[in-house]
PDB file of the backbone (N, CA, C, O) and the ligand in Angstrom, with CONECT records:
HET     ZN  A 101       1
ATOM      1  N   UNK A   1     170.388 102.776 105.805  1.00  0.00           N
ATOM      2  CA  UNK A   1     169.429 102.722 104.692  1.00  0.00           C
ATOM      3  C   UNK A   1     169.700 103.849 103.703  1.00  0.00           C
ATOM      4  O   UNK A   1     169.775 105.019 104.079  1.00  0.00           O
ATOM      5  N   UNK A   2     169.845 103.484 102.450  1.00  0.00           N
ATOM      6  CA  UNK A   2     170.167 104.485 101.442  1.00  0.00           C
ATOM      7  C   UNK A   2     168.890 105.008 100.796  1.00  0.00           C
ATOM      8  O   UNK A   2     168.621 104.750  99.623  1.00  0.00           O
ATOM      9  N   UNK A   3     168.101 105.754 101.588  1.00  0.00           N
ATOM     10  CA  UNK A   3     166.849 106.279 101.060  1.00  0.00           C
ATOM     11  C   UNK A   3     167.104 107.237  99.905  1.00  0.00           C
ATOM     12  O   UNK A   3     166.331 107.298  98.949  1.00  0.00           O
ATOM     13  N   UNK A   4     168.203 107.987 100.008  1.00  0.00           N
ATOM     14  CA  UNK A   4     168.472 108.973  98.957  1.00  0.00           C
ATOM     15  C   UNK A   4     168.684 108.276  97.614  1.00  0.00           C
ATOM     16  O   UNK A   4     168.315 108.812  96.569  1.00  0.00           O
ATOM     17  N   UNK A   5     169.264 107.110  97.642  1.00  0.00           N
ATOM     18  CA  UNK A   5     169.478 106.376  96.396  1.00  0.00           C
ATOM     19  C   UNK A   5     168.139 105.920  95.829  1.00  0.00           C
ATOM     20  O   UNK A   5     167.885 106.038  94.630  1.00  0.00           O
ATOM     21  N   UNK A   6     167.290 105.399  96.704  1.00  0.00           N
ATOM     22  CA  UNK A   6     165.994 104.911  96.247  1.00  0.00           C
ATOM     23  C   UNK A   6     165.154 106.047  95.683  1.00  0.00           C
ATOM     24  O   UNK A   6     164.514 105.890  94.643  1.00  0.00           O
ATOM     25  N   UNK A   7     165.152 107.187  96.360  1.00  0.00           N
ATOM     26  CA  UNK A   7     164.338 108.303  95.907  1.00  0.00           C
ATOM     27  C   UNK A   7     164.881 108.884  94.611  1.00  0.00           C
ATOM     28  O   UNK A   7     164.110 109.247  93.723  1.00  0.00           O
ATOM     29  N   UNK A   8     166.184 108.972  94.495  1.00  0.00           N
ATOM     30  CA  UNK A   8     166.773 109.485  93.265  1.00  0.00           C
ATOM     31  C   UNK A   8     166.421 108.566  92.103  1.00  0.00           C
ATOM     32  O   UNK A   8     166.157 109.020  90.989  1.00  0.00           O
ATOM     33  N   UNK A   9     166.421 107.292  92.379  1.00  0.00           N
ATOM     34  CA  UNK A   9     166.074 106.317  91.355  1.00  0.00           C
ATOM     35  C   UNK A   9     164.649 106.524  90.882  1.00  0.00           C
ATOM     36  O   UNK A   9     164.394 106.589  89.679  1.00  0.00           O
ATOM     37  N   UNK A  10     163.722 106.627  91.817  1.00  0.00           N
ATOM     38  CA  UNK A  10     162.315 106.763  91.461  1.00  0.00           C
ATOM     39  C   UNK A  10     162.053 108.091  90.767  1.00  0.00           C
ATOM     40  O   UNK A  10     161.321 108.153  89.779  1.00  0.00           O
ATOM     41  N   UNK A  11     162.656 109.153  91.292  1.00  0.00           N
ATOM     42  CA  UNK A  11     162.417 110.481  90.724  1.00  0.00           C
ATOM     43  C   UNK A  11     162.993 110.588  89.325  1.00  0.00           C
ATOM     44  O   UNK A  11     162.487 111.351  88.501  1.00  0.00           O
ATOM     45  N   UNK A  12     164.053 109.828  89.045  1.00  0.00           N
ATOM     46  CA  UNK A  12     164.715 109.942  87.755  1.00  0.00           C
ATOM     47  C   UNK A  12     164.213 108.951  86.722  1.00  0.00           C
ATOM     48  O   UNK A  12     164.744 108.882  85.614  1.00  0.00           O
ATOM     49  N   UNK A  13     163.202 108.191  87.077  1.00  0.00           N
ATOM     50  CA  UNK A  13     162.722 107.150  86.195  1.00  0.00           C
ATOM     51  C   UNK A  13     162.014 107.739  84.975  1.00  0.00           C
ATOM     52  O   UNK A  13     161.187 108.644  85.087  1.00  0.00           O
ATOM     53  N   UNK A  14     162.361 107.207  83.824  1.00  0.00           N
ATOM     54  CA  UNK A  14     161.712 107.612  82.577  1.00  0.00           C
ATOM     55  C   UNK A  14     161.337 106.348  81.802  1.00  0.00           C
ATOM     56  O   UNK A  14     162.101 105.384  81.742  1.00  0.00           O
ATOM     57  N   UNK A  15     160.146 106.379  81.213  1.00  0.00           N
ATOM     58  CA  UNK A  15     159.647 105.226  80.490  1.00  0.00           C
ATOM     59  C   UNK A  15     159.391 105.609  79.032  1.00  0.00           C
ATOM     60  O   UNK A  15     158.915 106.710  78.752  1.00  0.00           O
ATOM     61  N   UNK A  16     159.703 104.707  78.114  1.00  0.00           N
ATOM     62  CA  UNK A  16     159.471 104.968  76.699  1.00  0.00           C
ATOM     63  C   UNK A  16     157.988 104.764  76.366  1.00  0.00           C
ATOM     64  O   UNK A  16     157.403 103.731  76.689  1.00  0.00           O
ATOM     65  N   UNK A  17     157.395 105.768  75.715  1.00  0.00           N
ATOM     66  CA  UNK A  17     155.982 105.645  75.346  1.00  0.00           C
ATOM     67  C   UNK A  17     155.774 104.551  74.311  1.00  0.00           C
ATOM     68  O   UNK A  17     154.703 103.947  74.242  1.00  0.00           O
ATOM     69  N   UNK A  18     156.777 104.303  73.525  1.00  0.00           N
ATOM     70  CA  UNK A  18     156.618 103.405  72.389  1.00  0.00           C
ATOM     71  C   UNK A  18     156.835 101.944  72.768  1.00  0.00           C
ATOM     72  O   UNK A  18     155.986 101.099  72.485  1.00  0.00           O
ATOM     73  N   UNK A  19     157.975 101.636  73.411  1.00  0.00           N
ATOM     74  CA  UNK A  19     158.327 100.235  73.658  1.00  0.00           C
ATOM     75  C   UNK A  19     158.340  99.884  75.134  1.00  0.00           C
ATOM     76  O   UNK A  19     158.471  98.709  75.479  1.00  0.00           O
ATOM     77  N   UNK A  20     158.207 100.886  76.034  1.00  0.00           N
ATOM     78  CA  UNK A  20     158.143 100.594  77.457  1.00  0.00           C
ATOM     79  C   UNK A  20     159.498 100.432  78.118  1.00  0.00           C
ATOM     80  O   UNK A  20     159.569 100.065  79.290  1.00  0.00           O
ATOM     81  N   UNK A  21     160.575 100.697  77.394  1.00  0.00           N
ATOM     82  CA  UNK A  21     161.901 100.620  78.003  1.00  0.00           C
ATOM     83  C   UNK A  21     161.993 101.638  79.133  1.00  0.00           C
ATOM     84  O   UNK A  21     161.417 102.722  79.050  1.00  0.00           O
ATOM     85  N   UNK A  22     162.727 101.281  80.198  1.00  0.00           N
ATOM     86  CA  UNK A  22     162.825 102.139  81.364  1.00  0.00           C
ATOM     87  C   UNK A  22     164.254 102.636  81.515  1.00  0.00           C
ATOM     88  O   UNK A  22     165.202 101.854  81.437  1.00  0.00           O
ATOM     89  N   UNK A  23     164.404 103.918  81.729  1.00  0.00           N
ATOM     90  CA  UNK A  23     165.710 104.539  81.962  1.00  0.00           C
ATOM     91  C   UNK A  23     165.681 105.261  83.293  1.00  0.00           C
ATOM     92  O   UNK A  23     164.614 105.529  83.846  1.00  0.00           O
ATOM     93  N   UNK A  24     166.872 105.576  83.808  1.00  0.00           N
ATOM     94  CA  UNK A  24     166.985 106.271  85.078  1.00  0.00           C
ATOM     95  C   UNK A  24     167.993 107.390  84.912  1.00  0.00           C
ATOM     96  O   UNK A  24     169.186 107.150  84.729  1.00  0.00           O
ATOM     97  N   UNK A  25     167.501 108.605  84.977  1.00  0.00           N
ATOM     98  CA  UNK A  25     168.342 109.758  84.678  1.00  0.00           C
ATOM     99  C   UNK A  25     169.640 109.790  85.484  1.00  0.00           C
ATOM    100  O   UNK A  25     170.696 110.051  84.908  1.00  0.00           O
ATOM    101  N   UNK A  26     169.601 109.534  86.802  1.00  0.00           N
ATOM    102  CA  UNK A  26     170.872 109.632  87.530  1.00  0.00           C
ATOM    103  C   UNK A  26     171.823 108.479  87.239  1.00  0.00           C
ATOM    104  O   UNK A  26     173.040 108.655  87.286  1.00  0.00           O
ATOM    105  N   UNK A  27     171.278 107.297  86.937  1.00  0.00           N
ATOM    106  CA  UNK A  27     172.114 106.103  86.913  1.00  0.00           C
ATOM    107  C   UNK A  27     172.248 105.479  85.531  1.00  0.00           C
ATOM    108  O   UNK A  27     173.316 104.993  85.158  1.00  0.00           O
ATOM    109  N   UNK A  28     171.169 105.495  84.786  1.00  0.00           N
ATOM    110  CA  UNK A  28     171.152 104.778  83.513  1.00  0.00           C
ATOM    111  C   UNK A  28     170.439 105.636  82.466  1.00  0.00           C
ATOM    112  O   UNK A  28     169.383 105.251  81.965  1.00  0.00           O
ATOM    113  N   UNK A  29     171.010 106.791  82.134  1.00  0.00           N
ATOM    114  CA  UNK A  29     170.320 107.694  81.210  1.00  0.00           C
ATOM    115  C   UNK A  29     170.398 107.189  79.774  1.00  0.00           C
ATOM    116  O   UNK A  29     171.322 106.458  79.417  1.00  0.00           O
ATOM    117  N   UNK A  30     169.438 107.576  78.964  1.00  0.00           N
ATOM    118  CA  UNK A  30     169.543 107.264  77.529  1.00  0.00           C
ATOM    119  C   UNK A  30     170.677 108.070  76.924  1.00  0.00           C
ATOM    120  O   UNK A  30     171.114 109.071  77.491  1.00  0.00           O
ATOM    121  N   UNK A  31     171.148 107.627  75.772  1.00  0.00           N
ATOM    122  CA  UNK A  31     172.261 108.343  75.140  1.00  0.00           C
ATOM    123  C   UNK A  31     171.870 109.773  74.808  1.00  0.00           C
ATOM    124  O   UNK A  31     172.676 110.693  74.943  1.00  0.00           O
ATOM    125  N   UNK A  32     170.615 109.957  74.367  1.00  0.00           N
ATOM    126  CA  UNK A  32     170.115 111.310  74.101  1.00  0.00           C
ATOM    127  C   UNK A  32     168.952 111.559  75.046  1.00  0.00           C
ATOM    128  O   UNK A  32     168.018 110.761  75.114  1.00  0.00           O
ATOM    129  N   UNK A  33     169.009 112.669  75.777  1.00  0.00           N
ATOM    130  CA  UNK A  33     167.998 112.940  76.795  1.00  0.00           C
ATOM    131  C   UNK A  33     166.601 112.928  76.194  1.00  0.00           C
ATOM    132  O   UNK A  33     166.345 113.592  75.189  1.00  0.00           O
ATOM    133  N   UNK A  34     165.708 112.178  76.805  1.00  0.00           N
ATOM    134  CA  UNK A  34     164.315 112.171  76.382  1.00  0.00           C
ATOM    135  C   UNK A  34     164.020 111.263  75.206  1.00  0.00           C
ATOM    136  O   UNK A  34     162.885 111.207  74.732  1.00  0.00           O
ATOM    137  N   UNK A  35     165.044 110.543  74.724  1.00  0.00           N
ATOM    138  CA  UNK A  35     164.848 109.691  73.555  1.00  0.00           C
ATOM    139  C   UNK A  35     165.283 108.262  73.888  1.00  0.00           C
ATOM    140  O   UNK A  35     166.367 108.038  74.426  1.00  0.00           O
ATOM    141  N   UNK A  36     164.418 107.303  73.557  1.00  0.00           N
ATOM    142  CA  UNK A  36     164.706 105.896  73.832  1.00  0.00           C
ATOM    143  C   UNK A  36     165.861 105.397  72.977  1.00  0.00           C
ATOM    144  O   UNK A  36     165.873 105.593  71.762  1.00  0.00           O
ATOM    145  N   UNK A  37     166.838 104.747  73.620  1.00  0.00           N
ATOM    146  CA  UNK A  37     167.961 104.183  72.876  1.00  0.00           C
ATOM    147  C   UNK A  37     167.493 103.084  71.934  1.00  0.00           C
ATOM    148  O   UNK A  37     168.016 102.936  70.829  1.00  0.00           O
ATOM    149  N   UNK A  38     166.505 102.316  72.376  1.00  0.00           N
ATOM    150  CA  UNK A  38     166.123 101.116  71.627  1.00  0.00           C
ATOM    151  C   UNK A  38     165.316 101.442  70.379  1.00  0.00           C
ATOM    152  O   UNK A  38     165.541 100.847  69.325  1.00  0.00           O
ATOM    153  N   UNK A  39     164.371 102.388  70.483  1.00  0.00           N
ATOM    154  CA  UNK A  39     163.434 102.594  69.381  1.00  0.00           C
ATOM    155  C   UNK A  39     163.299 104.049  68.961  1.00  0.00           C
ATOM    156  O   UNK A  39     162.619 104.340  67.977  1.00  0.00           O
ATOM    157  N   UNK A  40     163.938 104.983  69.693  1.00  0.00           N
ATOM    158  CA  UNK A  40     163.841 106.399  69.345  1.00  0.00           C
ATOM    159  C   UNK A  40     162.566 107.050  69.842  1.00  0.00           C
ATOM    160  O   UNK A  40     162.287 108.201  69.506  1.00  0.00           O
ATOM    161  N   UNK A  41     161.787 106.328  70.638  1.00  0.00           N
ATOM    162  CA  UNK A  41     160.526 106.853  71.148  1.00  0.00           C
ATOM    163  C   UNK A  41     160.730 107.924  72.212  1.00  0.00           C
ATOM    164  O   UNK A  41     161.833 108.141  72.712  1.00  0.00           O
ATOM    165  N   UNK A  42     159.623 108.582  72.537  1.00  0.00           N
ATOM    166  CA  UNK A  42     159.660 109.634  73.555  1.00  0.00           C
ATOM    167  C   UNK A  42     159.657 109.027  74.950  1.00  0.00           C
ATOM    168  O   UNK A  42     158.890 108.109  75.238  1.00  0.00           O
ATOM    169  N   UNK A  43     160.531 109.552  75.819  1.00  0.00           N
ATOM    170  CA  UNK A  43     160.544 109.111  77.209  1.00  0.00           C
ATOM    171  C   UNK A  43     159.701 110.059  78.049  1.00  0.00           C
ATOM    172  O   UNK A  43     159.713 111.272  77.839  1.00  0.00           O
ATOM    173  N   UNK A  44     158.968 109.490  79.002  1.00  0.00           N
ATOM    174  CA  UNK A  44     158.137 110.308  79.862  1.00  0.00           C
ATOM    175  C   UNK A  44     158.233 109.805  81.289  1.00  0.00           C
ATOM    176  O   UNK A  44     158.649 108.676  81.545  1.00  0.00           O
ATOM    177  N   UNK A  45     157.833 110.686  82.226  1.00  0.00           N
ATOM    178  CA  UNK A  45     157.777 110.299  83.634  1.00  0.00           C
ATOM    179  C   UNK A  45     156.341 109.984  83.972  1.00  0.00           C
ATOM    180  O   UNK A  45     155.449 110.802  83.748  1.00  0.00           O
ATOM    181  N   UNK A  46     156.117 108.820  84.502  1.00  0.00           N
ATOM    182  CA  UNK A  46     154.758 108.393  84.797  1.00  0.00           C
ATOM    183  C   UNK A  46     154.080 109.361  85.761  1.00  0.00           C
ATOM    184  O   UNK A  46     154.658 109.700  86.793  1.00  0.00           O
ATOM    185  N   UNK A  47     152.865 109.812  85.446  1.00  0.00           N
ATOM    186  CA  UNK A  47     152.183 110.791  86.296  1.00  0.00           C
ATOM    187  C   UNK A  47     151.801 110.235  87.663  1.00  0.00           C
ATOM    188  O   UNK A  47     151.576 110.999  88.601  1.00  0.00           O
ATOM    189  N   UNK A  48     151.727 108.930  87.781  1.00  0.00           N
ATOM    190  CA  UNK A  48     151.350 108.362  89.082  1.00  0.00           C
ATOM    191  C   UNK A  48     152.545 108.243  90.014  1.00  0.00           C
ATOM    192  O   UNK A  48     152.401 107.816  91.160  1.00  0.00           O
ATOM    193  N   UNK A  49     153.716 108.615  89.533  1.00  0.00           N
ATOM    194  CA  UNK A  49     154.902 108.522  90.390  1.00  0.00           C
ATOM    195  C   UNK A  49     155.057 109.803  91.190  1.00  0.00           C
ATOM    196  O   UNK A  49     156.001 110.572  91.011  1.00  0.00           O
ATOM    197  N   UNK A  50     154.099 109.999  92.072  1.00  0.00           N
ATOM    198  CA  UNK A  50     154.081 111.175  92.926  1.00  0.00           C
ATOM    199  C   UNK A  50     154.942 110.942  94.145  1.00  0.00           C
ATOM    200  O   UNK A  50     155.482 109.855  94.346  1.00  0.00           O
ATOM    201  N   UNK A  51     155.064 111.982  94.961  1.00  0.00           N
ATOM    202  CA  UNK A  51     155.815 111.821  96.203  1.00  0.00           C
ATOM    203  C   UNK A  51     155.179 110.749  97.077  1.00  0.00           C
ATOM    204  O   UNK A  51     155.878 109.972  97.728  1.00  0.00           O
ATOM    205  N   UNK A  52     153.834 110.712  97.089  1.00  0.00           N
ATOM    206  CA  UNK A  52     153.156 109.710  97.904  1.00  0.00           C
ATOM    207  C   UNK A  52     153.477 108.306  97.389  1.00  0.00           C
ATOM    208  O   UNK A  52     153.740 107.390  98.169  1.00  0.00           O
ATOM    209  N   UNK A  53     153.451 108.156  96.074  1.00  0.00           N
ATOM    210  CA  UNK A  53     153.773 106.853  95.506  1.00  0.00           C
ATOM    211  C   UNK A  53     155.215 106.488  95.819  1.00  0.00           C
ATOM    212  O   UNK A  53     155.518 105.333  96.116  1.00  0.00           O
ATOM    213  N   UNK A  54     156.095 107.465  95.753  1.00  0.00           N
ATOM    214  CA  UNK A  54     157.500 107.210  96.085  1.00  0.00           C
ATOM    215  C   UNK A  54     157.620 106.722  97.518  1.00  0.00           C
ATOM    216  O   UNK A  54     158.332 105.760  97.807  1.00  0.00           O
ATOM    217  N   UNK A  55     156.908 107.407  98.413  1.00  0.00           N
ATOM    218  CA  UNK A  55     156.992 107.045  99.817  1.00  0.00           C
ATOM    219  C   UNK A  55     156.508 105.615 100.026  1.00  0.00           C
ATOM    220  O   UNK A  55     157.125 104.839 100.755  1.00  0.00           O
ATOM    221  N   UNK A  56     155.391 105.277  99.375  1.00  0.00           N
ATOM    222  CA  UNK A  56     154.864 103.927  99.508  1.00  0.00           C
ATOM    223  C   UNK A  56     155.857 102.906  98.963  1.00  0.00           C
ATOM    224  O   UNK A  56     156.114 101.879  99.592  1.00  0.00           O
ATOM    225  N   UNK A  57     156.407 103.196  97.798  1.00  0.00           N
ATOM    226  CA  UNK A  57     157.340 102.249  97.190  1.00  0.00           C
ATOM    227  C   UNK A  57     158.587 102.111  98.037  1.00  0.00           C
ATOM    228  O   UNK A  57     159.190 101.040  98.105  1.00  0.00           O
ATOM    229  N   UNK A  58     158.972 103.203  98.685  1.00  0.00           N
ATOM    230  CA  UNK A  58     160.147 103.119  99.543  1.00  0.00           C
ATOM    231  C   UNK A  58     159.866 102.216 100.733  1.00  0.00           C
ATOM    232  O   UNK A  58     160.736 101.465 101.173  1.00  0.00           O
ATOM    233  N   UNK A  59     158.641 102.294 101.254  1.00  0.00           N
ATOM    234  CA  UNK A  59     158.273 101.394 102.347  1.00  0.00           C
ATOM    235  C   UNK A  59     158.326  99.946 101.874  1.00  0.00           C
ATOM    236  O   UNK A  59     158.851  99.077 102.569  1.00  0.00           O
ATOM    237  N   UNK A  60     157.788  99.697 100.705  1.00  0.00           N
ATOM    238  CA  UNK A  60     157.832  98.347 100.150  1.00  0.00           C
ATOM    239  C   UNK A  60     159.277  97.911  99.967  1.00  0.00           C
ATOM    240  O   UNK A  60     159.646  96.773 100.258  1.00  0.00           O
ATOM    241  N   UNK A  61     160.081  98.839  99.480  1.00  0.00           N
ATOM    242  CA  UNK A  61     161.498  98.542  99.280  1.00  0.00           C
ATOM    243  C   UNK A  61     162.153  98.137 100.586  1.00  0.00           C
ATOM    244  O   UNK A  61     162.898  97.159 100.657  1.00  0.00           O
ATOM    245  N   UNK A  62     161.855  98.919 101.627  1.00  0.00           N
ATOM    246  CA  UNK A  62     162.497  98.641 102.908  1.00  0.00           C
ATOM    247  C   UNK A  62     162.058  97.291 103.467  1.00  0.00           C
ATOM    248  O   UNK A  62     162.844  96.576 104.088  1.00  0.00           O
ATOM    249  N   UNK A  63     160.791  96.956 103.235  1.00  0.00           N
ATOM    250  CA  UNK A  63     160.262  95.720 103.799  1.00  0.00           C
ATOM    251  C   UNK A  63     160.711  94.495 102.999  1.00  0.00           C
ATOM    252  O   UNK A  63     160.996  93.441 103.569  1.00  0.00           O
ATOM    253  N   UNK A  64     160.770  94.644 101.682  1.00  0.00           N
ATOM    254  CA  UNK A  64     160.977  93.472 100.837  1.00  0.00           C
ATOM    255  C   UNK A  64     162.376  93.374 100.264  1.00  0.00           C
ATOM    256  O   UNK A  64     162.865  92.278  99.990  1.00  0.00           O
ATOM    257  N   UNK A  65     163.026  94.520 100.079  1.00  0.00           N
ATOM    258  CA  UNK A  65     164.284  94.513  99.352  1.00  0.00           C
ATOM    259  C   UNK A  65     165.483  94.787 100.246  1.00  0.00           C
ATOM    260  O   UNK A  65     166.605  94.398  99.920  1.00  0.00           O
ATOM    261  N   UNK A  66     165.252  95.455 101.372  1.00  0.00           N
ATOM    262  CA  UNK A  66     166.372  95.800 102.244  1.00  0.00           C
ATOM    263  C   UNK A  66     167.230  94.585 102.611  1.00  0.00           C
ATOM    264  O   UNK A  66     168.455  94.701 102.626  1.00  0.00           O
ATOM    265  N   UNK A  67     166.637  93.430 102.906  1.00  0.00           N
ATOM    266  CA  UNK A  67     167.484  92.273 103.202  1.00  0.00           C
ATOM    267  C   UNK A  67     168.419  91.936 102.049  1.00  0.00           C
ATOM    268  O   UNK A  67     169.547  91.496 102.272  1.00  0.00           O
ATOM    269  N   UNK A  68     167.959  92.140 100.817  1.00  0.00           N
ATOM    270  CA  UNK A  68     168.819  91.893  99.663  1.00  0.00           C
ATOM    271  C   UNK A  68     169.986  92.874  99.633  1.00  0.00           C
ATOM    272  O   UNK A  68     171.102  92.522  99.252  1.00  0.00           O
ATOM    273  N   UNK A  69     169.708  94.113 100.042  1.00  0.00           N
ATOM    274  CA  UNK A  69     170.778  95.106 100.059  1.00  0.00           C
ATOM    275  C   UNK A  69     171.887  94.639 100.983  1.00  0.00           C
ATOM    276  O   UNK A  69     173.068  94.740 100.651  1.00  0.00           O
ATOM    277  N   UNK A  70     171.505  94.132 102.135  1.00  0.00           N
ATOM    278  CA  UNK A  70     172.515  93.630 103.061  1.00  0.00           C
ATOM    279  C   UNK A  70     173.298  92.488 102.424  1.00  0.00           C
ATOM    280  O   UNK A  70     174.514  92.387 102.581  1.00  0.00           O
ATOM    281  N   UNK A  71     172.587  91.641 101.711  1.00  0.00           N
ATOM    282  CA  UNK A  71     173.263  90.528 101.057  1.00  0.00           C
ATOM    283  C   UNK A  71     174.252  91.034 100.016  1.00  0.00           C
ATOM    284  O   UNK A  71     175.398  90.587  99.975  1.00  0.00           O
ATOM    285  N   UNK A  72     173.815  91.957  99.183  1.00  0.00           N
ATOM    286  CA  UNK A  72     174.682  92.427  98.106  1.00  0.00           C
ATOM    287  C   UNK A  72     175.819  93.298  98.631  1.00  0.00           C
ATOM    288  O   UNK A  72     176.900  93.352  98.044  1.00  0.00           O
ATOM    289  N   UNK A  73     175.557  93.979  99.748  1.00  0.00           N
ATOM    290  CA  UNK A  73     176.654  94.745 100.338  1.00  0.00           C
ATOM    291  C   UNK A  73     177.769  93.782 100.716  1.00  0.00           C
ATOM    292  O   UNK A  73     178.949  94.079 100.530  1.00  0.00           O
ATOM    293  N   UNK A  74     177.392  92.645 101.240  1.00  0.00           N
ATOM    294  CA  UNK A  74     178.392  91.655 101.609  1.00  0.00           C
ATOM    295  C   UNK A  74     179.029  91.053 100.362  1.00  0.00           C
ATOM    296  O   UNK A  74     180.251  90.951 100.260  1.00  0.00           O
ATOM    297  N   UNK A  75     178.186  90.658  99.422  1.00  0.00           N
ATOM    298  CA  UNK A  75     178.694  89.965  98.233  1.00  0.00           C
ATOM    299  C   UNK A  75     179.536  90.894  97.377  1.00  0.00           C
ATOM    300  O   UNK A  75     180.507  90.460  96.757  1.00  0.00           O
ATOM    301  N   UNK A  76     179.166  92.188  97.338  1.00  0.00           N
ATOM    302  CA  UNK A  76     179.840  93.100  96.427  1.00  0.00           C
ATOM    303  C   UNK A  76     180.683  94.130  97.135  1.00  0.00           C
ATOM    304  O   UNK A  76     180.932  95.210  96.600  1.00  0.00           O
ATOM    305  N   UNK A  77     181.126  93.804  98.339  1.00  0.00           N
ATOM    306  CA  UNK A  77     181.791  94.840  99.136  1.00  0.00           C
ATOM    307  C   UNK A  77     183.123  95.271  98.539  1.00  0.00           C
ATOM    308  O   UNK A  77     183.642  96.331  98.889  1.00  0.00           O
ATOM    309  N   UNK A  78     183.674  94.474  97.656  1.00  0.00           N
ATOM    310  CA  UNK A  78     184.922  94.877  96.997  1.00  0.00           C
ATOM    311  C   UNK A  78     184.642  95.593  95.677  1.00  0.00           C
ATOM    312  O   UNK A  78     185.565  96.001  94.971  1.00  0.00           O
ATOM    313  N   UNK A  79     183.361  95.739  95.355  1.00  0.00           N
ATOM    314  CA  UNK A  79     183.008  96.380  94.084  1.00  0.00           C
ATOM    315  C   UNK A  79     181.791  97.257  94.312  1.00  0.00           C
ATOM    316  O   UNK A  79     180.661  96.769  94.313  1.00  0.00           O
ATOM    317  N   UNK A  80     182.014  98.545  94.503  1.00  0.00           N
ATOM    318  CA  UNK A  80     180.909  99.449  94.812  1.00  0.00           C
ATOM    319  C   UNK A  80     179.863  99.450  93.703  1.00  0.00           C
ATOM    320  O   UNK A  80     178.669  99.556  93.984  1.00  0.00           O
ATOM    321  N   UNK A  81     180.286  99.336  92.466  1.00  0.00           N
ATOM    322  CA  UNK A  81     179.332  99.343  91.363  1.00  0.00           C
ATOM    323  C   UNK A  81     178.382  98.161  91.458  1.00  0.00           C
ATOM    324  O   UNK A  81     177.184  98.293  91.205  1.00  0.00           O
ATOM    325  N   UNK A  82     178.920  97.012  91.823  1.00  0.00           N
ATOM    326  CA  UNK A  82     178.075  95.836  91.976  1.00  0.00           C
ATOM    327  C   UNK A  82     177.078  96.047  93.103  1.00  0.00           C
ATOM    328  O   UNK A  82     175.907  95.681  93.002  1.00  0.00           O
ATOM    329  N   UNK A  83     177.569  96.643  94.173  1.00  0.00           N
ATOM    330  CA  UNK A  83     176.697  96.864  95.329  1.00  0.00           C
ATOM    331  C   UNK A  83     175.516  97.742  94.956  1.00  0.00           C
ATOM    332  O   UNK A  83     174.385  97.459  95.352  1.00  0.00           O
ATOM    333  N   UNK A  84     175.764  98.805  94.199  1.00  0.00           N
ATOM    334  CA  UNK A  84     174.677  99.711  93.876  1.00  0.00           C
ATOM    335  C   UNK A  84     173.778  99.166  92.767  1.00  0.00           C
ATOM    336  O   UNK A  84     172.592  99.492  92.722  1.00  0.00           O
ATOM    337  N   UNK A  85     174.306  98.368  91.902  1.00  0.00           N
ATOM    338  CA  UNK A  85     173.557  97.953  90.718  1.00  0.00           C
ATOM    339  C   UNK A  85     172.364  97.072  91.075  1.00  0.00           C
ATOM    340  O   UNK A  85     171.268  97.274  90.553  1.00  0.00           O
ATOM    341  N   UNK A  86     172.564  96.111  91.946  1.00  0.00           N
ATOM    342  CA  UNK A  86     171.503  95.146  92.200  1.00  0.00           C
ATOM    343  C   UNK A  86     170.280  95.751  92.887  1.00  0.00           C
ATOM    344  O   UNK A  86     169.162  95.571  92.406  1.00  0.00           O
ATOM    345  N   UNK A  87     170.466  96.471  94.010  1.00  0.00           N
ATOM    346  CA  UNK A  87     169.269  97.021  94.650  1.00  0.00           C
ATOM    347  C   UNK A  87     168.541  98.004  93.763  1.00  0.00           C
ATOM    348  O   UNK A  87     167.311  98.033  93.780  1.00  0.00           O
ATOM    349  N   UNK A  88     169.248  98.817  92.983  1.00  0.00           N
ATOM    350  CA  UNK A  88     168.542  99.822  92.198  1.00  0.00           C
ATOM    351  C   UNK A  88     167.779  99.176  91.059  1.00  0.00           C
ATOM    352  O   UNK A  88     166.741  99.683  90.634  1.00  0.00           O
ATOM    353  N   UNK A  89     168.290  98.058  90.565  1.00  0.00           N
ATOM    354  CA  UNK A  89     167.557  97.348  89.535  1.00  0.00           C
ATOM    355  C   UNK A  89     166.222  96.862  90.091  1.00  0.00           C
ATOM    356  O   UNK A  89     165.187  96.993  89.437  1.00  0.00           O
ATOM    357  N   UNK A  90     166.249  96.313  91.275  1.00  0.00           N
ATOM    358  CA  UNK A  90     165.024  95.831  91.888  1.00  0.00           C
ATOM    359  C   UNK A  90     164.047  96.960  92.129  1.00  0.00           C
ATOM    360  O   UNK A  90     162.856  96.829  91.847  1.00  0.00           O
ATOM    361  N   UNK A  91     164.547  98.071  92.652  1.00  0.00           N
ATOM    362  CA  UNK A  91     163.665  99.182  92.966  1.00  0.00           C
ATOM    363  C   UNK A  91     163.036  99.743  91.703  1.00  0.00           C
ATOM    364  O   UNK A  91     161.820  99.913  91.623  1.00  0.00           O
ATOM    365  N   UNK A  92     163.875 100.029  90.723  1.00  0.00           N
ATOM    366  CA  UNK A  92     163.404 100.778  89.575  1.00  0.00           C
ATOM    367  C   UNK A  92     162.509  99.936  88.680  1.00  0.00           C
ATOM    368  O   UNK A  92     161.598 100.468  88.045  1.00  0.00           O
ATOM    369  N   UNK A  93     162.745  98.665  88.619  1.00  0.00           N
ATOM    370  CA  UNK A  93     161.926  97.828  87.745  1.00  0.00           C
ATOM    371  C   UNK A  93     160.642  97.411  88.430  1.00  0.00           C
ATOM    372  O   UNK A  93     159.726  96.910  87.778  1.00  0.00           O
ATOM    373  N   UNK A  94     160.562  97.613  89.744  1.00  0.00           N
ATOM    374  CA  UNK A  94     159.406  97.185  90.492  1.00  0.00           C
ATOM    375  C   UNK A  94     159.388  95.687  90.736  1.00  0.00           C
ATOM    376  O   UNK A  94     158.407  95.135  91.235  1.00  0.00           O
ATOM    377  N   UNK A  95     160.475  95.044  90.380  1.00  0.00           N
ATOM    378  CA  UNK A  95     160.557  93.600  90.607  1.00  0.00           C
ATOM    379  C   UNK A  95     161.312  93.346  91.904  1.00  0.00           C
ATOM    380  O   UNK A  95     162.245  94.068  92.257  1.00  0.00           O
ATOM    381  N   UNK A  96     160.896  92.332  92.582  1.00  0.00           N
ATOM    382  CA  UNK A  96     161.550  91.997  93.842  1.00  0.00           C
ATOM    383  C   UNK A  96     162.090  90.582  93.739  1.00  0.00           C
ATOM    384  O   UNK A  96     161.342  89.628  93.526  1.00  0.00           O
ATOM    385  N   UNK A  97     163.367  90.466  93.890  1.00  0.00           N
ATOM    386  CA  UNK A  97     164.020  89.158  93.715  1.00  0.00           C
ATOM    387  C   UNK A  97     164.159  88.991  92.262  1.00  0.00           C
ATOM    388  O   UNK A  97     164.679  87.973  91.804  1.00  0.00           O
TER     389      UNK A  97
HETATM  390 ZN    ZN A 101     161.530 102.670  73.139  1.00  0.00          ZN2+
END
């Protein structure tokens, strides 16, 4: 289980105040730190994304998304970028499937 990846994703999440675009500092940073690529708005870290919230989301991730990780590890085993891209998209967007 790549908990470190999930936690880094959640901790690095930034949301645009203006348009709601989501960035991830470790994986998908904006071109200019703190500034939305799409609209130039201010990026912020949601105050409810506490350690407790991270822990809860990680549990949800493990229960609902971990099977997908196994699938993508198999499907993308010749392409590490593909393997990492799919699970982190699910985690960071809060969407499952
Ligand atoms: Zn924006």
